[in-house]
N, C-alpha and C positions, 0 to 999 in steps of 0.2 A: 127617404126611401133606401132600403138596403139593396145594393147592386152587386152582382157577381160579374166581374170583368175578366174575360178570357183572352189570354195572349197565346198566339201560335208561335211555333219555333222560328219563323222568319219575320216576326213582328217585334224585334227587340230594340225598340226605339223609344226614347223619352217622349217623342212627338206623336206616337201612335194614337189614332183617333179614339180608340176605346179607353184611353186614360185621360182624355182631354178634360173632363169635368169630375175627376176622381175626388171622392169625399174620403179622406184618409181615416176619419173617425168611424165611418159606417160601411165602407165598401171593402170587398175582398178581391184580389187578383188571383185567378187560377192559372197555373202553368202545369202541364202534365207531360211526362216522358212516356210515350205509349208505343207499344210494339207495332201497332197498325201503321204508324207514320214512318217507322224504320224499315218496314218490310213490304209496303204496297208495291215497291220495286226493291230489289236487293242492293240498296245504296252502297256506294263505296264506303269502306270503313272510316276513312278520314272525314267524309261528309257527315256521318253520324256523330263522330267525335266533335266536329265543329259545332253542330247544332245543339247537342246536349250540353256541351261545356259552355257555350255562349248563353244558353238558357239559364244554367245554374249561376253564372256570373251576373246575369241581368237580374235574377231574383234577389241576389245579394245587394245589388244596386238599389232596387226598389225598397228593400227592407231598411237600408241605410237612410232612406227618406221618410221612414215611418210608415210605409205602406204595408198592410197586412197581406201576405202572400201565402196562398194555399198551394204548396208545391208538392206534386206527386212524383216521386222518384220511380225509376224503372223497376227497381226491386221491391217496391212497396207491396206487401202480400195482398192488399186489397185492390191493387191497381187492376182495372178492367181492361187496360191496354187498348182502349179506343177513346177518341176525343169525346164522342157522344156519351160513352159510359161514364167518363170522368166528369163531364158536365152534369149528368143526371145525379151522380153521387154528391157533387158539391152543392147542387141546388137543393137537394133534400137535407143535406147536413147543415147548410147555412140558412135555410128557409128564406131565400132571397126573394125580392119582389120583382126584379127584372134582371135580365142578362144582357150584357153589352159585348159585342165582338166586332172587330174590324174585318172587312171582307177578306177572304183568303185569296191566295194566288193561284189556286187550282180549281177547276170546274168541279171535280169530284167532291172536294170539300164544301164548296158552295151549295151543291145539291144536298149534302148531308146537313149542313148548318141550317138550311132553309126549312128543315123539318124539326128543328130543336124545340120550337115553341109548342108545337103539337105534342111532342114526346114528353116535355117537361111540365106543361101546364103553366109555364112562366113566360111573360112577355119577353121576346128576344129582339133586340135592335142590332141590325147589321149596318155598320157605318162604312162610308167610303174611306179608302186608304189614301189619306192626304199626303203621304210621303212621296207618291208619284207626282210628276209635274204635269201630267195630263190625265184628267179623270176619264172614266169610261164614257161618261156623258159627253164630255168635250170631244173625245175621239169620234164618237158616233156622229156628232154634229159636223166635224171636219170631213168625215168620210161620206156623208149623205150626198147623193147625186153625182159623185165622182166616178168616172169610167175606170180610172186606174188609181190605186192607192199607193202612190210612189213615196218612199220615205223622204226623198230629197225635198219635196214640197212641204211635207209635214214638218220636217226639220227646220225649214225657214220660218214657219209659223211659230215654232217653239223658241227659236232664237229671238224673234221679235217680242213674243209674249213675255219672256223672262229676261229680256235685255241682256243677253249674254253675247259677248263678242260683237257688239253693235257700236257704231259711231253715229249717234242720233238715229236716223232711220235707215242707215246703210250698213252692210256687213263690214266688219273690221278688215282692212286691207283691200276693200273693194270687191271681194269675192266671197261667195257662200261656202265654197268647197275647194279644198286643196288636195283632194285625194290623188290627183295625178302626180303630185310631188312626193307621195308617201309609198312608193313602190320600188325603192332602190335596193340593189344588192349590197349587203354589208361587206365592206372590205375585211380581208382575213385578219388584219391586225387590230381591228376594233373589238374591244371587250366591254361588255356591260357591267356596271357596278353590281356587287352582290346585293341580293334582296334581304332586308332585315327579317330575321326569324324571331319567334316568341316562344321561348322554352316553356314547356308545360309546367304550370304550378300544381299544387296539390289537388285542386278541383279538377283540372284537366287530366291529370294523371289517373285520378279515380275513374273518370269517364273512359280513358284509354283502356284501363283494366276491364271495365264493364263491356266495352265493345269487343275486346279480344275474347272475352268469355261467351258473350251472347251472339256475336255476329262474325265469328272467326271464318265462316265459310263464304262470307260476302267477298265481292271483288275488291282488289286493291290491297295496298300495304299500310300498316299502321306506323311503322318505324319512321322516325323523323318528323312527327307531326309538329308544326310550328306556325300554324295560321293564327291570325288575330282572333281573339274570342271576346274582346271587350271593345267598347267605343274608344277608349284611350289608346289601345293597341292599333285599332283601325286608323286612328288619326295619325299615329306615328308612321304607319305604312304609307299613307297618303302623302305626308310631308316629305318622306324620303324619296318617293317617286317624283314629286314636283321638283325637288332640289337636285336629284342625282340622275334620273333617267328620262324625264319628260323631254328634255332637249333632243335626245336621240330617238324618241318614240316615233316622230313623224316620218323621217326618212326611211326607217327600217322596221316599221310596224308589221309589214307583210313578210319579212324575211324569217327563215327557219334555219337553225343550226343544230347539228348533232350534239347531244349532251348538254344543251343549254335551253331549257324549257321556257324560261321567262324572258331572257334578253332585256329589251327596254320596256316591256309591258308593265302595267301598274300593279297587277295582282291584288286588286281591291274589290273585284266582283263578288267574292265570297262575303266580304263585310257589307257591301252595299245590299246584296240580295237577302241577307238575313236581318238587316235593319241597323247594323252598327255604324254605318256611314251614310250620311245624307247625300243624294246625288247632286243637288244644287251646290252644296258645299264643295264638292270635288270640282265642279265646273268653274265656280268662282275662284278657287285656288289656282287652277290652271290659267284662267284669264289673267289673274294678277301676276303670274309668272311671266306671261308675255309682255304685259304692260311695264313690268319692272326690268325687262331685258334678260330674264333668266332662260327663256325658251323661245324658239322661233314660232311664228304664227302657224306654219303648216303642221307642226307638232301639236300645238294647243287646239287648233281647229279639229284635227283628226281625233283627238281625245274627247273633246266636247261632243263631237258628232256621235261617237259611240254611246254616250250617256244621254244627252239631251235629245238626240235624234233617234238612234237605233234602239236603245233600251226602252224608251217610251213608245216607240212605234210598234215593236213586236208585242208589247203588252196590249196595245190598242187592238192590233189584229187578232190576238188570241181571244179577247173578250167579245170582239165584234162578231167573230165567226164560229165560236164554240156553241154547241158541242160538235157540229158537223165537221169542223176543221180537223178534228182528231181522227176522222175516217177517210180523209181524202187520199186518193192514189191515182192521180191523173195519168201517170205513165204506165199504169198496170203492172207495177213491179211486185214480184212474188217470191224471189229467190231467198232462201233462209240466210240469216246472218252466219258467216263462217266462224269456225272456232277461233281462228287467229285474232279476231276482234277482242277476245278475252285473254288469250295467251301471249299475243305479240310474236308468236313463232311463225314467221313468214320470211321468204327471201327478199321481199320488197323492203328495202332499207328504210324508206320513208315511213311506211306503215309500222314497221317494227319499232322504230324510234318513238313515234308519236304514241303508240299504244303502251309501250314500256314506260315512257314518261308519265302517261296517264295513270297507269297502275301505281306508280310510285308517289305521285303528287296530287292525284285527283284534279289535275289541271292540264290544259293545253291551250295555246292562244288561238285567236279567232281564225287565222289562216290555216293552222294545223287542223282545226275542226272542220272548216269548210272545204279546203282544197286538198286535204290528204284523206282523212277517214270519210268525210262527207262526199268528196269527189269520187272515191272508189265505190262507195255505196250507190251513188247515182249511176255510174257507168256500168256497174255489175247488175243493176236492177234488183237491189236488195229490198225486201219487204219493208215498207215504211213503218209498220207497227213495231217490228223488231229493232229497226235502226233507232226509232224514236225512244223506245225503252232503253236501249244501250246508252244513248246520250244522257238520259235522265239518271241512269245508274252511276255512270263513271265519273261525273264532274261534281265537285263540291259546291259549285255555284249554280247548279241546275235545279230549277223549279219549273213546273210545267208551263207557266205563262211565258217564260223566256226561252225555254228549251224547244218546245214544240214548233213555234213558228220558224225558228232558226233551222230546225231539221227538216220539217215537212215543206216549208216554204223555200228557204234559201238553198239548203244542201241538196234536197231530193227533187225539187220542183213538183212535189206531189200535189200542191195546191193549184197547179196549172197556170201559175203566173199571177196569183193574188199579190204576192210580195215581190217577186223578182221578175224583171222584164225578159229574162232568158234563163235556161238552165246553166248553172255554173260548172260546166263540163270542161275538163282540160286534160291534155295529154302529158306525157312525161316532160315535155319541153318546158312547161310552166314550172314544174317542180324543180327541174334542173336550174332554171333561171333564178328561182326564189329560195334556194336552199343549197346546202352542201350534201344532201342526202344521197345524191346519185353517185358520189365518189365511193368506191368500194362496195357498191351494190352488186348482188348476184346477177342482176340484169343490166343490159346495155340500153341506156336511155335514148340512144339514137336509132335503135332498131325497132321495127314494128312487126317483123316476122322472124321466125327462127328460134332456136332453142334458148337464146339469151335475150330475146326481145322483151322490152319493158312492158309489163301487163297494162300499164296506163295507156300505152300507145295503141295496141290492138283493141283494147276495150273501148277506147275513145271512138275509134272509127266504127266499131260494131254498134256503139250507142247511136252515133249519127245515122248510120244505115238503118238501124232498127226503127228509129223515130223520124226518118226524113220527111215523111208526109206531113207530120205535125210541125216539124222544125222549119220546113220551107215557107210556112206562113209567118214566121217570126223574123222581122227585119234584122235583128241582132244575131241571128244564126244563119243568115244568108251566105256568108263567106264559107263556112265549113260545108254547108250543103252543096254549094257550087264546086268546091274542091273535090267532094266525093263524086260528083257527076263527071268530073274530068279524069278520075282515076281509072287505071286499067282494071277491068272487071275481075281479072285473075288475081290481082293484088288484093282487091276487096274481099274476094272469096277466101283467100289465104288468111287474111286477118280475122275474118269472121269465124272461120273454122278453128283457128288457134284460140280465139276467144271462147268458143263453145267448149273446147277441150279443157281450157284453163278453169272455166267456171264450174264445169261438171266435176272437176277434180278437187274443188275447194272443200267438199264435204260439208 
């Protein structure tokens, strides 16, 4: 039976389900660079380079194994520039008897692929993505009947099921979670090792030229592209992290420092999310580092929790609750996204640094995303649809299955508590404690009113006041609600008035 096997741009793995029973003599693998996937949001230029270059390199990898690859380049004059259109062209051209594809990572694509059989007249098989460590079916089973879908309990099940950081039936070190030890302020004299970069080869340079020509108006900078685009490069990046930065990751994973976007973070999410690096391999490597005495347990557990726990959990929530999840707006936020989210031109030093770094690198670490840009969006009541789209645009590791729950659920509380037990709202005090951003800022982090008051301060109390009826029913928000009740009404009014003027002036 002649089979057309279709690989999407984030499915660049030897172990992908659609290649599992490949017949090299009879089957063809279709890979297509299409405008639709580059522009359904205006992706960061480096994100487009990453995916197209990784696709081209993976096609070479397949051809080296003797696999017949039908590769449609972006500038092919016959390119229809949609996945459906290229599927139909290939099906006609090859007269295939069936089409095999692995389930996509985004609801919009699954909806489209579900109609391919009718459109083509060829049987289409959509396979589970076995690269994830918890299938959609398994997650639904775990979630069934639970009043609250808390990640911590899911994470414990994943640790047990995959025997990661376990000593027989007990968690390594006698505890499941070392998060309380991973929130330290980094001493000024500590410097993180440099991250390995991968200079563009001829394939990548051709893609950079293409993106400059076709997508020059998209967000972000092209200069300095050095992300891994092959499995071998991704393995080098992981090995370097394990040897050089994992030991410092635990203590300082929540810290933020001006001009240092990566610090002790792994910078492997781009590779993992497009298929170049297997998540369980990363977890096993980190565990081996602890058992070999290379890294402490709090660092290794924190790293494993992000992958085996959080990454799998957000994917489970996404597929469990879509498509309704993409429309949730529990706090009724409607304010438009301000222009400085694109330009970085704002007096708020923390926002300026994170957005400027994001423009340059298509990267920010998880606390920068949650507690700087996400926290501001929450406090300001920014429209979840616009914030959601911004995060999907600006990060090279962003695919909707991972981006949307993190934004709507964790950052914005737009899901009303499906993921988080409380809104992750914070004033300037948190930013001052966990960064050096407040030094040299145009605003005074200790002031909540007045011309130099830190916007995060008066916006925080405006947020608490605005939503106090809802928040008073949440035990984890009881303290700020009680604090608000004890405040002088004149002070509250002054902060709320300043918040209104500031928000109205954002444009």
